[in-house]
C-alpha positions as CSV (number, residue, x, y, z in Angstrom):
1,X,-50.6,-97.2,72.7
2,X,-52.8,-96.7,69.6
3,X,-52.3,-100.4,68.9
4,X,-54.0,-101.3,72.2
5,X,-57.4,-100.1,70.9
6,X,-59.6,-102.8,69.4
7,X,-59.5,-103.0,65.6
8,X,-63.1,-102.0,65.3
9,X,-62.5,-98.8,67.3
10,X,-59.4,-98.0,65.2
11,X,-61.5,-98.4,62.0
12,X,-64.3,-96.2,63.4
13,X,-61.8,-93.5,64.4
14,X,-60.1,-93.6,61.0
15,X,-63.4,-93.5,59.1
16,X,-64.6,-90.6,61.3
17,X,-61.4,-88.6,60.8
18,X,-61.7,-89.3,57.0
19,X,-65.2,-87.9,56.9
20,X,-64.3,-84.9,59.0
21,X,-61.2,-84.3,56.8
22,X,-63.2,-84.4,53.6
23,X,-65.8,-81.9,55.0
24,X,-62.9,-79.7,56.2
25,X,-61.4,-79.6,52.8
26,X,-64.7,-78.7,51.3
27,X,-65.3,-76.0,53.9
28,X,-61.9,-74.4,53.2
29,X,-62.5,-74.5,49.5
30,X,-65.8,-72.7,50.0
31,X,-64.3,-70.1,52.3
32,X,-61.4,-69.3,49.8
33,X,-63.9,-69.0,47.0
34,X,-66.0,-66.5,49.0
35,X,-68.9,-68.8,49.8
36,X,-70.3,-69.6,53.2
37,X,-69.9,-73.2,54.2
38,X,-72.8,-75.2,55.6
39,X,-73.1,-75.6,59.4
40,X,-72.0,-79.2,59.1
41,X,-68.9,-78.3,57.1
42,X,-68.1,-75.3,59.4
43,X,-68.3,-77.6,62.5
44,X,-66.0,-80.1,60.7
45,X,-63.5,-77.3,60.1
46,X,-63.6,-76.3,63.8
47,X,-63.3,-79.9,64.9
48,X,-60.2,-80.4,62.6
49,X,-58.5,-77.3,64.0
50,X,-59.1,-78.5,67.5
51,X,-57.8,-82.0,66.7
52,X,-54.6,-80.6,65.1
53,X,-54.0,-78.6,68.2
54,X,-54.9,-81.3,70.7
55,X,-52.8,-84.2,69.2
56,X,-49.4,-82.7,69.8
57,X,-50.6,-81.3,73.1
58,X,-51.7,-84.8,74.2
59,X,-48.4,-86.3,72.9
60,X,-46.5,-83.8,75.0
61,X,-48.6,-83.9,78.2
62,X,-49.6,-87.6,78.6
63,X,-46.6,-88.5,80.8
64,X,-47.5,-85.6,83.2
65,X,-51.1,-86.9,83.2
66,X,-49.9,-90.5,84.0
67,X,-47.9,-89.2,86.9
68,X,-50.8,-87.2,88.4
69,X,-53.2,-90.2,87.9
70,X,-51.0,-93.3,88.4
71,X,-54.0,-95.7,87.9
72,X,-53.6,-94.9,84.2
73,X,-50.6,-97.1,84.2
74,X,-52.9,-100.0,84.9
75,X,-56.0,-98.9,83.0
76,X,-54.2,-98.1,79.7
77,X,-50.5,-99.0,79.6
78,X,-47.5,-98.2,81.9
79,X,-45.1,-95.4,81.2
80,X,-42.0,-97.3,80.2
81,X,-40.0,-94.3,79.1
82,X,-36.4,-94.2,80.4
83,X,-33.2,-96.0,80.9
84,X,-33.2,-99.7,82.0
85,X,-30.2,-101.6,83.1
86,X,-29.6,-105.3,83.8
87,X,-28.3,-108.4,82.0
88,X,-28.7,-110.8,79.2
89,X,-28.3,-114.5,79.9
90,X,-27.6,-116.4,76.7
91,X,-28.4,-120.1,76.3
92,X,-25.6,-120.4,73.6
93,X,-22.9,-122.9,74.5
94,X,-19.3,-122.8,73.3
95,X,-18.9,-125.9,71.2
96,X,-15.3,-126.3,72.4
97,X,-16.0,-126.1,76.2
98,X,-19.7,-126.8,76.4
99,X,-20.1,-123.8,78.7
100,X,-22.5,-120.8,78.3
101,X,-21.0,-117.3,78.6
102,X,-21.5,-115.3,81.8
103,X,-24.4,-112.8,82.1
104,X,-23.9,-109.9,79.8
105,X,-24.4,-106.3,81.2
106,X,-27.0,-104.5,79.1
107,X,-28.7,-101.1,78.9
108,X,-32.1,-100.5,77.3
109,X,-33.6,-97.2,76.3
110,X,-37.3,-97.1,75.7
111,X,-39.0,-94.1,74.1
112,X,-42.7,-94.3,74.3
113,X,-45.4,-92.0,73.0
114,X,-49.1,-92.2,72.4
115,X,-48.7,-93.4,68.8
116,X,-45.3,-95.1,68.8
117,X,-42.7,-97.0,70.9
118,X,-39.1,-97.6,70.2
119,X,-36.5,-99.8,71.9
120,X,-32.7,-99.4,71.8
121,X,-30.2,-101.7,73.5
122,X,-26.4,-101.6,74.1
123,X,-24.0,-104.3,75.4
124,X,-20.2,-104.1,75.6
125,X,-19.9,-105.2,72.0
126,X,-23.1,-104.2,70.0
127,X,-26.1,-102.0,69.7
128,X,-29.7,-102.9,68.7
129,X,-32.5,-100.8,67.3
130,X,-36.1,-101.8,67.2
131,X,-37.6,-101.9,63.7
132,X,-41.2,-102.8,64.8
133,X,-42.8,-102.6,68.2
134,X,-46.2,-103.8,69.5
135,X,-47.7,-103.2,72.9
136,X,-49.9,-105.8,74.5
137,X,-51.9,-105.6,77.8
138,X,-53.5,-108.1,80.1
139,X,-55.1,-105.6,82.5
140,X,-56.8,-108.2,84.7
141,X,-53.5,-109.9,85.4
142,X,-51.7,-106.5,85.4
143,X,-49.2,-107.9,82.9
144,X,-48.0,-105.6,80.1
145,X,-45.7,-106.6,77.3
146,X,-43.7,-105.2,74.4
147,X,-43.0,-107.3,71.4
148,X,-40.4,-106.0,69.0
149,X,-38.2,-106.9,66.1
150,X,-34.7,-105.5,66.1
151,X,-31.5,-105.0,64.0
152,X,-28.3,-105.7,65.9
153,X,-25.0,-104.0,64.8
154,X,-21.8,-105.3,66.5
155,X,-18.8,-103.1,67.0
156,X,-16.3,-103.2,64.2
157,X,-13.6,-104.8,66.4
158,X,-15.8,-107.9,67.0
159,X,-17.4,-108.1,63.6
160,X,-15.1,-111.0,62.6
161,X,-16.8,-113.3,65.2
162,X,-20.2,-111.5,65.7
163,X,-22.0,-110.7,62.5
164,X,-24.8,-108.2,62.1
165,X,-28.1,-109.9,62.5
166,X,-31.8,-109.4,63.1
167,X,-34.0,-110.8,65.8
168,X,-37.1,-110.5,67.9
169,X,-37.7,-110.0,71.6
170,X,-40.4,-109.4,74.2
171,X,-40.2,-107.5,77.5
172,X,-42.8,-108.0,80.2
173,X,-43.8,-105.8,83.2
174,X,-45.8,-107.2,86.1
175,X,-47.5,-104.1,87.5
176,X,-48.7,-106.1,90.5
177,X,-45.4,-107.3,91.9
178,X,-42.4,-105.7,90.0
179,X,-43.5,-102.3,88.5
180,X,-39.8,-101.3,88.0
181,X,-38.6,-104.5,86.4
182,X,-38.8,-105.9,82.8
183,X,-38.2,-109.5,82.1
184,X,-38.2,-111.2,78.7
185,X,-36.5,-113.2,76.1
186,X,-34.8,-112.6,72.8
187,X,-34.4,-114.8,69.7
188,X,-31.8,-114.2,66.9
189,X,-31.5,-114.9,63.3
190,X,-28.4,-116.9,64.2
191,X,-30.7,-119.5,66.0
192,X,-29.6,-118.4,69.5
193,X,-31.8,-117.1,72.3
194,X,-31.6,-116.0,75.9
195,X,-33.3,-114.2,78.9
196,X,-33.5,-110.5,79.6
197,X,-33.7,-109.0,83.1
198,X,-33.5,-105.2,83.6
199,X,-34.6,-102.7,86.2
200,X,-35.5,-99.1,85.6
201,X,-32.5,-96.9,86.3
202,X,-34.0,-93.6,85.3
203,X,-37.3,-92.3,83.8
204,X,-35.1,-90.2,81.5
205,X,-33.0,-91.3,78.5
206,X,-29.4,-91.3,79.8
207,X,-27.1,-91.8,76.9
208,X,-23.8,-93.7,77.2
């Protein structure tokens, strides 16, 4: 969710933390040498200690906070953590029959934190792992979207007809009408694409 902040705000935060960090190092150096740091450097040291304690605390507690104040799902970004199940509908057509394959059952696992998001996917023949993930929010329309690149690894028994490949996908949640459903599309290195439709099965990661 860090990526949802405007670039100018990100730069200001990074610069601020850099200044605080520099002052903290100077304060520590003075303390270890037996000197008394200035008030500014002492405040920077205290602020750094508080930040180091708060960051892991916020990372651990934000989901509880989102549950207690559900409006945060619309103001910031929804909690997508958990297991999602549904189907993939491929537009690929068999050159021999001209027919597309039937919908493919699929399971998604989304692991979301304050500073990172990852997506895993499993079908009956392969697994995918996100390599990059970006969150996007249109809060006025209550539309939230994940864009991600992924690496797909087919099972060994089907590797002769389904090669390992890379691709990109997006998943979209409409908070106004379907807060428990993700729809999207995927695009592969093999020049195929399709639709994704999944519903939240559990707010926890249920391995298969």
